[in-house]
N, C-alpha and C positions, 0 to 999 in steps of 0.2 A: 893223482890220480884216483878216480874209481875205478871198481873191479870192472866194471862195464867197458871201461878201457881195453880191458886185454882182451874182449871177445871181437873175433871177425864178424863185420857183418856179411849177412849170404850175399853172393854173387848168382844174379840169374840174366836172362837174355829176354830182352824186349824187344818182341817183334811190334812193329806199330806200323799201320798205315791212315789213310785219310777216306773219312766215309760222310759225305753229305755237310763240307766243312769242320769236323771234327777229327780229330787225332784219336784214334782208338788203337788198344792195345794189349796185350798178351805178355804173359809170362811162359814163356815156351817148356820152361821145367818143370812147372807147378801149374798141372791141366785144372781149368777151371778162373783160373784170376784171370778176368778182362776188366778192361776200366776204360774212360773217356775224357778228353779235355778239350778246351778250346786253343791251346797251346802244348808244346811238349814240355814244358814245366808242370802245368797242369796235369797234363796225362802221368806225369810219374809221383806228383803227389799221390793221384788218384788210387794209380796202383799198388802204391806202395800202402794205402789205408785198408785196399783190397786182400792185399797179403796178409797185412797183420788181424785184420777181422777174422780171415780163415784160419791164420794161429791160434789165434782166441779159441774159434768156436772148435777148432780139433781138439784143446786143452778141456772144452767144458765138455767134450761127447766122449772123452775119454773112458772105456769100462771099465766099470767098478769091480766086475769079475776080472781076474786075471785068464792071460789067453796066449796058447801055444803057436809058436812060429818053429818053421823049419827050412831050411835051403833046399831049394829045388832046382836041377836043371833041366831044360824043356830042349826037346829035338825039334828044332823047327825049320 
């Protein structure tokens, strides 16, 4: 078994609907990841590709200079 067999694949909620004969969907937990397909299976393939591209782009955009983080509590 490869080392990749030990990693769990992320699980997201796919929300989808019909629009003009196409299955259109988005990942609820990942803003901005939308796609479409002619079948539910094609939609799933396309949404996986969209997510993969988003992750790859985020890796490329990682700032060279380290940044600070801070946990905050918001009163809403």
